[in-house]
MIDOSE-1310 file (N, C-alpha, C; in nm, 2 decimals, decimal comma, always signed):
residues 260
maaa	+0,08/-0,12/+0,00/+0,00/+0,00/+0,00/+0,09/+0,13/+0,00; +0,20/+0,12/+0,07/+0,29/+0,23/+0,08/+0,34/+0,26/-0,06; +0,38/+0,15/-0,13/+0,43/+0,17/-0,27/+0,33/+0,23/-0,36; +0,20/+0,18/-0,35/+0,09/+0,24/-0,43/+0,07/+0,38/-0,41
alfe	+0,07/+0,42/-0,28/+0,06/+0,56/-0,24/+0,17/+0,65/-0,29; +0,29/+0,59/-0,29/+0,41/+0,67/-0,34/+0,39/+0,69/-0,49; +0,35/+0,58/-0,56/+0,33/+0,59/-0,70/+0,23/+0,69/-0,74; +0,12/+0,69/-0,66/+0,01/+0,78/-0,69/+0,05/+0,92/-0,67
gcsf	+0,13/+0,94/-0,56/+0,18/+1,08/-0,53/+0,28/+1,12/-0,64; +0,36/+1,03/-0,69/+0,46/+1,07/-0,80/+0,38/+1,11/-0,93; +0,27/+1,03/-0,96/+0,19/+1,05/-1,08/+0,12/+1,19/-1,07; +0,07/+1,22/-0,95/+0,01/+1,35/-0,93/+0,10/+1,46/-0,95
drah	+0,23/+1,44/-0,90/+0,33/+1,55/-0,91/+0,37/+1,57/-1,06; +0,38/+1,46/-1,13/+0,42/+1,47/-1,27/+0,31/+1,53/-1,36; +0,19/+1,49/-1,33/+0,08/+1,55/-1,40/+0,07/+1,70/-1,38; +0,08/+1,74/-1,25/+0,08/+1,88/-1,21/+0,19/+1,96/-1,28
kaye	+0,31/+1,90/-1,28/+0,42/+1,97/-1,34/+0,40/+1,99/-1,49; +0,35/+1,89/-1,56/+0,32/+1,90/-1,70/+0,21/+2,00/-1,73; +0,11/+2,00/-1,65/+0,00/+2,10/-1,66/+0,06/+2,24/-1,64; +0,15/+2,26/-1,54/+0,21/+2,39/-1,52/+0,30/+2,44/-1,64
rger	+0,37/+2,34/-1,70/+0,45/+2,37/-1,82/+0,35/+2,42/-1,93; +0,24/+2,35/-1,94/+0,14/+2,40/-2,04/+0,10/+2,54/-2,02; +0,07/+2,57/-1,89/+0,03/+2,71/-1,85/+0,13/+2,81/-1,89; +0,26/+2,78/-1,86/+0,37/+2,87/-1,89/+0,38/+2,90/-2,04
llgd	+0,37/+2,79/-2,12/+0,38/+2,80/-2,26/+0,26/+2,88/-2,32; +0,14/+2,85/-2,26/+0,03/+2,93/-2,30/+0,05/+3,08/-2,28; +0,10/+3,11/-2,16/+0,13/+3,25/-2,13/+0,23/+3,31/-2,22; +0,32/+3,23/-2,27/+0,42/+3,28/-2,36/+0,37/+3,29/-2,51
gdys	+0,25/+3,24/-2,53/+0,20/+3,24/-2,67/+0,24/+3,12/-2,75; +0,31/+3,02/-2,69/+0,35/+2,90/-2,76/+0,23/+2,80/-2,76; +0,14/+2,82/-2,85/+0,01/+2,74/-2,84/+0,03/+2,60/-2,87; +0,12/+2,57/-2,97/+0,14/+2,43/-3,01/+0,21/+2,36/-2,89
gaia	+0,31/+2,43/-2,83/+0,38/+2,37/-2,72/+0,29/+2,34/-2,60; +0,20/+2,44/-2,57/+0,10/+2,42/-2,47/+0,01/+2,30/-2,49; -0,04/+2,29/-2,62/-0,13/+2,18/-2,65/-0,06/+2,05/-2,63; +0,07/+2,04/-2,66/+0,15/+1,92/-2,65/+0,16/+1,88/-2,50
eyss	+0,18/+1,98/-2,41/+0,20/+1,95/-2,27/+0,06/+1,91/-2,21; -0,04/+1,98/-2,25/-0,18/+1,94/-2,20/-0,22/+1,80/-2,25; -0,18/+1,77/-2,37/-0,22/+1,64/-2,43/-0,14/+1,53/-2,35; -0,02/+1,56/-2,31/+0,06/+1,46/-2,24/+0,00/+1,43/-2,10
vvsg	-0,07/+1,53/-2,04/-0,14/+1,51/-1,92/-0,26/+1,41/-1,94; -0,34/+1,44/-2,04/-0,46/+1,36/-2,07/-0,42/+1,22/-2,10; -0,32/+1,20/-2,19/-0,28/+1,06/-2,23/-0,20/+0,99/-2,12; -0,12/+1,06/-2,05/-0,03/+1,00/-1,95/-0,09/+0,98/-1,81
fpss	-0,18/+1,07/-1,78/-0,24/+1,07/-1,64/-0,39/+1,10/-1,65; -0,46/+1,01/-1,72/-0,61/+1,04/-1,75/-0,70/+1,04/-1,63; -0,65/+0,98/-1,52/-0,74/+0,98/-1,40/-0,70/+1,09/-1,30; -0,61/+1,17/-1,34/-0,57/+1,28/-1,25/-0,67/+1,40/-1,26
ewap	-0,67/+1,48/-1,16/-0,76/+1,60/-1,17/-0,71/+1,70/-1,27; -0,59/+1,69/-1,32/-0,53/+1,78/-1,42/-0,57/+1,74/-1,56; -0,62/+1,62/-1,58/-0,66/+1,58/-1,71/-0,77/+1,65/-1,77; -0,89/+1,66/-1,70/-1,00/+1,74/-1,76/-0,97/+1,88/-1,77
rsqy	-0,89/+1,94/-1,68/-0,84/+2,08/-1,70/-0,76/+2,10/-1,82; -0,67/+2,00/-1,85/-0,59/+2,01/-1,96/-0,67/+2,00/-2,09; -0,76/+1,90/-2,09/-0,84/+1,88/-2,22/-0,93/+2,01/-2,24; -0,97/+2,07/-2,14/-1,05/+2,20/-2,16/-0,96/+2,31/-2,21
kigf	-0,84/+2,31/-2,16/-0,74/+2,42/-2,21/-0,71/+2,40/-2,36; -0,70/+2,27/-2,40/-0,68/+2,24/-2,54/-0,79/+2,30/-2,63; -0,91/+2,28/-2,59/-1,03/+2,33/-2,66/-1,03/+2,48/-2,66; -1,00/+2,54/-2,54/-1,00/+2,68/-2,53/-0,89/+2,75/-2,62
ifnh	-0,77/+2,69/-2,63/-0,67/+2,74/-2,72/-0,72/+2,74/-2,86; -0,77/+2,63/-2,91/-0,82/+2,62/-3,04/-0,93/+2,73/-3,07; -1,02/+2,75/-2,97/-1,13/+2,84/-2,99/-1,09/+2,98/-2,98; -1,01/+3,02/-2,88/-0,99/+3,16/-2,85/-0,85/+3,22/-2,90
hind	-0,76/+3,13/-2,92/-0,62/+3,17/-2,96/-0,59/+3,14/-3,11; -0,62/+3,02/-3,15/-0,59/+2,98/-3,28/-0,71/+3,00/-3,38; -0,83/+3,03/-3,32/-0,95/+3,05/-3,40/-0,98/+2,93/-3,49; -0,96/+2,81/-3,44/-0,99/+2,69/-3,52/-1,11/+2,63/-3,45
mnga	-1,23/+2,66/-3,51/-1,36/+2,61/-3,45/-1,37/+2,46/-3,46; -1,32/+2,40/-3,57/-1,32/+2,25/-3,58/-1,23/+2,18/-3,47; -1,12/+2,24/-3,45/-1,03/+2,19/-3,35/-1,09/+2,20/-3,21; -1,15/+2,32/-3,18/-1,22/+2,34/-3,05/-1,33/+2,24/-3,03
rday	-1,41/+2,22/-3,13/-1,52/+2,12/-3,12/-1,47/+1,98/-3,09; -1,37/+1,94/-3,16/-1,31/+1,81/-3,14/-1,26/+1,79/-3,00; -1,19/+1,90/-2,96/-1,13/+1,89/-2,82/-1,24/+1,89/-2,71; -1,34/+1,97/-2,73/-1,45/+1,97/-2,63/-1,53/+1,84/-2,64
arll	-1,55/+1,79/-2,76/-1,62/+1,66/-2,77/-1,55/+1,55/-2,70; -1,42/+1,55/-2,71/-1,34/+1,45/-2,63/-1,35/+1,47/-2,48; -1,35/+1,59/-2,44/-1,37/+1,62/-2,30/-1,50/+1,57/-2,25; -1,61/+1,59/-2,33/-1,74/+1,55/-2,29/-1,75/+1,40/-2,28
vlyp	-1,68/+1,33/-2,37/-1,68/+1,18/-2,36/-1,60/+1,13/-2,25; -1,48/+1,18/-2,23/-1,39/+1,13/-2,12/-1,43/+1,17/-1,98; -1,48/+1,30/-1,97/-1,51/+1,35/-1,84/-1,65/+1,42/-1,84; -1,75/+1,35/-1,87/-1,89/+1,41/-1,89/-1,94/+1,48/-1,77
gsee	-1,91/+1,45/-1,65/-1,97/+1,51/-1,53/-1,88/+1,62/-1,47; -1,77/+1,65/-1,53/-1,67/+1,74/-1,48/-1,72/+1,89/-1,49; -1,66/+1,97/-1,41/-1,69/+2,12/-1,42/-1,63/+2,17/-1,55; -1,53/+2,11/-1,60/-1,47/+2,15/-1,73/-1,56/+2,12/-1,85
afsa	-1,63/+2,01/-1,84/-1,73/+1,97/-1,94/-1,84/+2,08/-1,95; -1,88/+2,12/-1,83/-1,98/+2,22/-1,82/-1,93/+2,36/-1,88; -1,81/+2,39/-1,85/-1,75/+2,51/-1,90/-1,73/+2,51/-2,05; -1,70/+2,39/-2,10/-1,68/+2,37/-2,25/-1,81/+2,40/-2,32
rqdm	-1,93/+2,35/-2,27/-2,05/+2,37/-2,33/-2,09/+2,52/-2,33; -2,06/+2,59/-2,22/-2,09/+2,73/-2,21/-2,00/+2,81/-2,31; -1,87/+2,76/-2,32/-1,78/+2,83/-2,41/-1,83/+2,81/-2,56; -1,87/+2,69/-2,59/-1,92/+2,67/-2,73/-2,05/+2,75/-2,76
aqtw	-2,14/+2,75/-2,66/-2,26/+2,83/-2,68/-2,23/+2,98/-2,71; -2,14/+3,03/-2,63/-2,11/+3,18/-2,64/-2,04/+3,20/-2,77; -1,95/+3,11/-2,81/-1,88/+3,12/-2,94/-1,98/+3,11/-3,06; -2,07/+3,02/-3,06/-2,17/+3,01/-3,17/-2,25/+3,14/-3,17
strg	-2,29/+3,19/-3,06/-2,36/+3,32/-3,05/-2,28/+3,43/-3,12; -2,16/+3,44/-3,08/-2,07/+3,55/-3,13/-2,06/+3,54/-3,28; -2,05/+3,42/-3,33/-2,04/+3,40/-3,48/-2,17/+3,41/-3,55; -2,28/+3,43/-3,48/-2,41/+3,45/-3,55/-2,48/+3,31/-3,57
ehrk	-2,42/+3,21/-3,52/-2,49/+3,07/-3,53/-2,58/+3,05/-3,41; -2,69/+3,13/-3,41/-2,77/+3,13/-3,29/-2,85/+3,00/-3,26; -2,88/+2,93/-3,36/-2,95/+2,80/-3,34/-2,86/+2,70/-3,28; -2,74/+2,70/-3,32/-2,64/+2,61/-3,25/-2,61/+2,65/-3,11
aiee	-2,61/+2,78/-3,08/-2,60/+2,83/-2,95/-2,72/+2,78/-2,86; -2,84/+2,79/-2,92/-2,96/+2,75/-2,85/-2,95/+2,60/-2,81; -2,90/+2,52/-2,91/-2,88/+2,38/-2,88/-2,79/+2,35/-2,76; -2,68/+2,42/-2,76/-2,59/+2,41/-2,64/-2,65/+2,45/-2,51
yqrl	-2,72/+2,56/-2,51/-2,79/+2,61/-2,39/-2,90/+2,51/-2,35; -2,97/+2,45/-2,44/-3,07/+2,35/-2,41/-3,01/+2,22/-2,34; -2,89/+2,19/-2,39/-2,82/+2,07/-2,32/-2,78/+2,11/-2,18; -2,73/+2,24/-2,17/-2,69/+2,29/-2,04/-2,81/+2,29/-1,94
vler	-2,93/+2,32/-1,99/-3,05/+2,32/-1,91/-3,07/+2,18/-1,85; -3,05/+2,08/-1,94/-3,07/+1,94/-1,90/-2,97/+1,89/-1,80; -2,85/+1,94/-1,82/-2,73/+1,90/-1,74/-2,73/+1,97/-1,60; -2,78/+2,10/-1,60/-2,77/+2,18/-1,48/-2,91/+2,24/-1,46
pdsr	-3,01/+2,16/-1,42/-3,14/+2,21/-1,40/-3,15/+2,32/-1,29; -3,05/+2,32/-1,20/-3,05/+2,43/-1,10/-3,02/+2,57/-1,16; -2,96/+2,57/-1,28/-2,93/+2,69/-1,35/-3,02/+2,71/-1,47; -3,13/+2,65/-1,47/-3,22/+2,65/-1,59/-3,27/+2,79/-1,62
qtfq	-3,30/+2,87/-1,52/-3,35/+3,00/-1,55/-3,25/+3,09/-1,62; -3,12/+3,08/-1,58/-3,02/+3,16/-1,65/-3,01/+3,12/-1,79; -3,01/+2,99/-1,82/-2,99/+2,94/-1,96/-3,11/+2,97/-2,04; -3,23/+2,96/-1,98/-3,35/+2,99/-2,06/-3,35/+3,14/-2,10
ylia	-3,30/+3,22/-2,01/-3,29/+3,36/-2,04/-3,20/+3,38/-2,16; -3,08/+3,31/-2,16/-2,99/+3,32/-2,27/-3,04/+3,27/-2,40; -3,13/+3,16/-2,39/-3,19/+3,11/-2,51/-3,29/+3,22/-2,57; -3,36/+3,29/-2,48/-3,45/+3,39/-2,53/-3,37/+3,50/-2,60
leyv	-3,25/+3,54/-2,55/-3,17/+3,64/-2,61/-3,13/+3,60/-2,75; -3,10/+3,47/-2,76/-3,06/+3,42/-2,90/-3,18/+3,43/-3,00; -3,30/+3,41/-2,95/-3,42/+3,43/-3,04/-3,43/+3,58/-3,07; -3,40/+3,67/-2,98/-3,41/+3,81/-3,01/-3,31/+3,84/-3,12
mmne	-3,19/+3,79/-3,11/-3,08/+3,82/-3,21/-3,12/+3,76/-3,34; -3,21/+3,66/-3,35/-3,25/+3,61/-3,48/-3,38/+3,68/-3,53; -3,42/+3,79/-3,45/-3,54/+3,86/-3,48/-3,67/+3,77/-3,47; -3,66/+3,67/-3,40/-3,78/+3,58/-3,37/-3,84/+3,63/-3,24
frqa	-3,91/+3,74/-3,24/-3,95/+3,81/-3,12/-4,06/+3,73/-3,05; -4,15/+3,67/-3,12/-4,26/+3,60/-3,06/-4,21/+3,48/-2,98; -4,12/+3,41/-3,04/-4,06/+3,30/-2,96/-3,98/+3,34/-2,84; -3,91/+3,46/-2,86/-3,83/+3,51/-2,75/-3,93/+3,54/-2,64
rvel	-4,04/+3,60/-2,67/-4,14/+3,64/-2,56/-4,20/+3,51/-2,50; -4,22/+3,41/-2,58/-4,27/+3,28/-2,52/-4,17/+3,23/-2,41; -4,04/+3,24/-2,44/-3,94/+3,19/-2,34/-3,94/+3,29/-2,22; -3,95/+3,42/-2,25/-3,93/+3,52/-2,14/-4,06/+3,52/-2,05
vell	-4,18/+3,51/-2,11/-4,30/+3,51/-2,03/-4,31/+3,38/-1,94; -4,27/+3,27/-2,00/-4,27/+3,14/-1,93/-4,17/+3,15/-1,81; -4,06/+3,22/-1,84/-3,96/+3,23/-1,73/-4,01/+3,32/-1,62; -4,08/+3,43/-1,65/-4,14/+3,52/-1,55/-4,23/+3,44/-1,45
dvit	-4,30/+3,34/-1,51/-4,40/+3,27/-1,42/-4,34/+3,19/-1,32; -4,21/+3,15/-1,34/-4,14/+3,06/-1,24/-4,02/+3,12/-1,18; -3,99/+3,24/-1,21/-3,86/+3,30/-1,17/-3,84/+3,30/-1,02; -3,72/+3,26/-0,98/-3,68/+3,26/-0,84/-3,56/+3,35/-0,82
npnl	-3,50/+3,39/-0,93/-3,38/+3,47/-0,92/-3,43/+3,62/-0,94; -3,43/+3,69/-0,83/-3,48/+3,83/-0,83/-3,40/+3,92/-0,92; -3,27/+3,89/-0,95/-3,19/+3,97/-1,03/-3,23/+3,96/-1,18; -3,29/+3,85/-1,22/-3,33/+3,83/-1,36/-3,46/+3,90/-1,39
apli	-3,55/+3,91/-1,30/-3,69/+3,96/-1,33/-3,69/+4,09/-1,40; -3,62/+4,19/-1,35/-3,62/+4,32/-1,43/-3,56/+4,31/-1,57; -3,46/+4,23/-1,58/-3,40/+4,21/-1,71/-3,49/+4,15/-1,81; -3,57/+4,05/-1,76/-3,66/+3,98/-1,85/-3,77/+4,08/-1,89
ryei	-3,82/+4,15/-1,80/-3,93/+4,25/-1,84/-3,87/+4,35/-1,94; -3,75/+4,39/-1,92/-3,69/+4,49/-2,01/-3,67/+4,43/-2,15; -3,63/+4,31/-2,16/-3,62/+4,24/-2,29/-3,75/+4,23/-2,36; -3,86/+4,20/-2,28/-3,99/+4,19/-2,34/-4,03/+4,32/-2,40
anty	-4,01/+4,43/-2,33/-4,04/+4,56/-2,38/-3,96/+4,59/-2,50; -3,84/+4,56/-2,51/-3,75/+4,58/-2,62/-3,80/+4,51/-2,75; -3,85/+4,39/-2,73/-3,90/+4,31/-2,85/-4,02/+4,38/-2,91; -4,11/+4,44/-2,83/-4,22/+4,52/-2,88/-4,17/+4,64/-2,95
yieg	-4,07/+4,71/-2,90/-4,02/+4,83/-2,96/-3,96/+4,80/-3,10; -3,88/+4,69/-3,10/-3,81/+4,66/-3,23/-3,91/+4,62/-3,33; -4,02/+4,55/-3,29/-4,13/+4,51/-3,38/-4,21/+4,63/-3,43; -4,20/+4,74/-3,36/-4,28/+4,86/-3,40/-4,41/+4,87/-3,33
smde	-4,43/+4,79/-3,23/-4,55/+4,80/-3,15/-4,53/+4,90/-3,03; -4,54/+5,03/-3,07/-4,49/+5,13/-2,97/-4,59/+5,14/-2,85; -4,72/+5,13/-2,87/-4,81/+5,14/-2,76/-4,78/+5,03/-2,65; -4,75/+4,91/-2,70/-4,72/+4,80/-2,61/-4,59/+4,82/-2,55
alkr	-4,49/+4,87/-2,62/-4,36/+4,89/-2,57/-4,36/+5,00/-2,46; -4,44/+5,11/-2,48/-4,45/+5,21/-2,38/-4,51/+5,16/-2,26; -4,62/+5,07/-2,27/-4,68/+5,01/-2,15/-4,58/+4,93/-2,07; -4,50/+4,86/-2,14/-4,40/+4,77/-2,07/-4,29/+4,85/-2,01
ydei	-4,24/+4,96/-2,08/-4,14/+5,04/-2,02/-4,19/+5,11/-1,89; -4,31/+5,16/-1,90/-4,37/+5,22/-1,78/-4,38/+5,13/-1,67; -4,42/+5,00/-1,69/-4,43/+4,90/-1,59/-4,29/+4,88/-1,52; -4,19/+4,88/-1,60/-4,05/+4,86/-1,54/-4,01/+4,98/-1,46
iery	-4,04/+5,10/-1,51/-4,00/+5,22/-1,43/-4,08/+5,23/-1,30; -4,20/+5,18/-1,30/-4,28/+5,18/-1,18/-4,24/+5,07/-1,08; -4,21/+4,95/-1,13/-4,17/+4,84/-1,05/-4,03/+4,85/-0,99; -3,94/+4,90/-1,06/-3,80/+4,90/-1,02/-3,74/+5,04/-1,02
pghs	-3,79/+5,13/-0,94/-3,74/+5,27/-0,95/-3,60/+5,29/-0,91; -3,54/+5,20/-0,83/-3,40/+5,22/-0,79/-3,31/+5,13/-0,86; -3,36/+5,06/-0,96/-3,27/+4,97/-1,04/-3,22/+5,03/-1,16; -3,10/+4,99/-1,20/-3,04/+5,05/-1,32/-3,12/+5,03/-1,45
vaid	-3,19/+4,92/-1,45/-3,28/+4,89/-1,56/-3,39/+4,99/-1,58; -3,43/+5,06/-1,48/-3,53/+5,16/-1,49/-3,48/+5,28/-1,57; -3,35/+5,31/-1,56/-3,29/+5,42/-1,64/-3,29/+5,38/-1,79; -3,25/+5,25/-1,82/-3,26/+5,20/-1,96/-3,40/+5,20/-2,01
arlg	-3,50/+5,17/-1,92/-3,64/+5,17/-1,96/-3,68/+5,31/-2,00; -3,64/+5,41/-1,92/-3,67/+5,55/-1,95/-3,62/+5,59/-2,09; -3,50/+5,55/-2,12/-3,44/+5,58/-2,25/-3,52/+5,51/-2,36; -3,56/+5,38/-2,33/-3,64/+5,31/-2,43/-3,78/+5,38/-2,45
kaka	-3,83/+5,43/-2,34/-3,96/+5,50/-2,35/-3,94/+5,62/-2,43; -3,83/+5,70/-2,42/-3,81/+5,82/-2,50/-3,80/+5,78/-2,64; -3,73/+5,67/-2,68/-3,72/+5,63/-2,82/-3,86/+5,59/-2,87; -3,94/+5,52/-2,79/-4,07/+5,48/-2,84/-4,16/+5,60/-2,86
ldea	-4,15/+5,70/-2,77/-4,23/+5,82/-2,79/-4,19/+5,89/-2,91; -4,06/+5,90/-2,94/-4,01/+5,96/-3,06/-4,06/+5,89/-3,18; -4,05/+5,76/-3,18/-4,10/+5,68/-3,30/-4,25/+5,70/-3,32; -4,32/+5,72/-3,21/-4,47/+5,74/-3,22/-4,51/+5,88/-3,25
grld	-4,40/+5,97/-3,27/-4,43/+6,11/-3,31/-4,47/+6,20/-3,19; -4,45/+6,15/-3,07/-4,48/+6,23/-2,95/-4,36/+6,30/-2,90; -4,31/+6,39/-2,98/-4,18/+6,45/-2,96/-4,17/+6,53/-2,83; -4,27/+6,60/-2,79/-4,27/+6,68/-2,67/-4,25/+6,59/-2,55
ealg	-4,32/+6,48/-2,55/-4,31/+6,38/-2,44/-4,17/+6,32/-2,43; -4,12/+6,28/-2,55/-3,99/+6,22/-2,56/-3,89/+6,32/-2,51; -3,90/+6,45/-2,54/-3,80/+6,55/-2,50/-3,81/+6,56/-2,35; -3,93/+6,55/-2,29/-3,94/+6,56/-2,14/-3,87/+6,44/-2,07
vltg	-3,88/+6,32/-2,13/-3,82/+6,21/-2,07/-3,67/+6,22/-2,08; -3,62/+6,26/-2,19/-3,48/+6,27/-2,22/-3,41/+6,38/-2,12; -3,49/+6,49/-2,11/-3,44/+6,60/-2,02/-3,42/+6,55/-1,88; -3,52/+6,46/-1,84/-3,51/+6,41/-1,70/-3,40/+6,31/-1,69
llge	-3,35/+6,25/-1,80/-3,24/+6,16/-1,79/-3,10/+6,22/-1,78; -3,09/+6,35/-1,81/-2,97/+6,42/-1,80/-2,91/+6,42/-1,66; -2,79/+6,38/-1,65/-2,73/+6,37/-1,52/-2,75/+6,23/-1,45; -2,84/+6,15/-1,51/-2,86/+6,01/-1,46/-2,81/+5,90/-1,56
ypnk	-2,83/+5,92/-1,69/-2,78/+5,82/-1,78/-2,63/+5,83/-1,80; -2,56/+5,72/-1,79/-2,41/+5,72/-1,80/-2,35/+5,79/-1,92; -2,42/+5,78/-2,03/-2,36/+5,84/-2,16/-2,44/+5,97/-2,18; -2,39/+6,07/-2,11/-2,46/+6,20/-2,12/-2,46/+6,26/-2,26
eaie	-2,35/+6,24/-2,33/-2,34/+6,29/-2,47/-2,45/+6,23/-2,56; -2,48/+6,10/-2,54/-2,59/+6,04/-2,62/-2,72/+6,10/-2,60; -2,75/+6,13/-2,47/-2,87/+6,20/-2,43/-2,88/+6,34/-2,49; -2,77/+6,41/-2,48/-2,77/+6,55/-2,53/-2,79/+6,55/-2,69
trir	-2,73/+6,45/-2,75/-2,74/+6,44/-2,90/-2,89/+6,42/-2,94; -2,96/+6,33/-2,86/-3,10/+6,30/-2,89/-3,18/+6,42/-2,86; -3,15/+6,50/-2,76/-3,23/+6,62/-2,72/-3,21/+6,72/-2,83; -3,09/+6,74/-2,88/-3,07/+6,84/-2,99/-3,15/+6,79/-3,12
wikk	-3,15/+6,66/-3,14/-3,22/+6,61/-3,26/-3,37/+6,64/-3,25; -3,43/+6,61/-3,14/-3,57/+6,63/-3,12/-3,61/+6,78/-3,13; -3,52/+6,86/-3,06/-3,55/+7,01/-3,07/-3,55/+7,06/-3,21; -3,45/+7,01/-3,29/-3,44/+7,05/-3,43/-3,57/+7,01/-3,51
rlks	-3,61/+6,89/-3,48/-3,73/+6,84/-3,55/-3,86/+6,92/-3,51; -3,86/+6,95/-3,38/-3,98/+7,03/-3,33/-3,98/+7,17/-3,40; -3,86/+7,23/-3,41/-3,84/+7,36/-3,46/-3,87/+7,36/-3,61; -3,83/+7,25/-3,68/-3,84/+7,25/-3,83/-3,98/+7,22/-3,87
gpgv	-4,07/+7,17/-3,78/-4,21/+7,15/-3,82/-4,23/+7,00/-3,86; -4,36/+6,97/-3,86/-4,40/+6,83/-3,88/-4,36/+6,77/-4,02; -4,33/+6,85/-4,12/-4,30/+6,80/-4,25/-4,16/+6,75/-4,26; -4,08/+6,77/-4,16/-3,94/+6,73/-4,17/-3,92/+6,59/-4,12
tkgd	-3,85/+6,51/-4,19/-3,83/+6,37/-4,15/-3,71/+6,37/-4,06; -3,69/+6,25/-3,99/-3,57/+6,24/-3,91/-3,44/+6,26/-3,98; -3,44/+6,21/-4,10/-3,31/+6,22/-4,18/-3,29/+6,37/-4,21; -3,39/+6,44/-4,25/-3,38/+6,58/-4,28/-3,33/+6,66/-4,15
awkg	-3,37/+6,62/-4,04/-3,33/+6,69/-3,91/-3,18/+6,69/-3,89; -3,11/+6,59/-3,94/-2,97/+6,58/-3,92/-2,89/+6,66/-4,02; -2,96/+6,71/-4,13/-2,88/+6,79/-4,23/-2,85/+6,93/-4,18; -2,74/+6,98/-4,23/-2,70/+7,12/-4,19/-2,65/+7,12/-4,05
């Protein structure tokens, strides 16, 4: 037993050292060298705690440093087969979902998030929210609202509720349903007066009022945002724009208002 313990300790030490060499090479930008070291951990010490970490790092390098999506998928797929219940496997799915989303492959991102929902039901609400955002980015606003409204009915994370309501309001604004958007923005402003999302909702309300041709009301909301909205210049620009349109008369379009 002593010999076995000694062997196990030596293996742990060797695996750790190889992993650390991989980390140093990665820090130096030697990606092929890092992949070689990480691979040696997975093949030489597959039962060590450093093996799933190493396999994840291989996928991460392909994905974020080499920009080789096929290599990343293969590396992550191997990780999911070898260490399906590991934290690294969970991180790999999240990484792939975010990468698909960034690349505009929103349906593939949704597929990954749906797998994450099954694997981590305790985080279901977060992933369902991210699924809804993918539908928003695909301009599938009705399906996005289906996901968001369903989520509101069961929400237990108080931090998500105002964000969900804000996204619902935004879908109506983007669709051009200004009356419904205004109703939703007002609801957010009333429900969460001290929350940062209320400020965003006030800006959304100003935009919706502008789109609806209610320029005086839009100007009043924007004026109230001065000193509160982080990007003061953006608010001032919108105020100047609306004032110019009001001065120019109803026959002037938004495009005309920017001329001169």
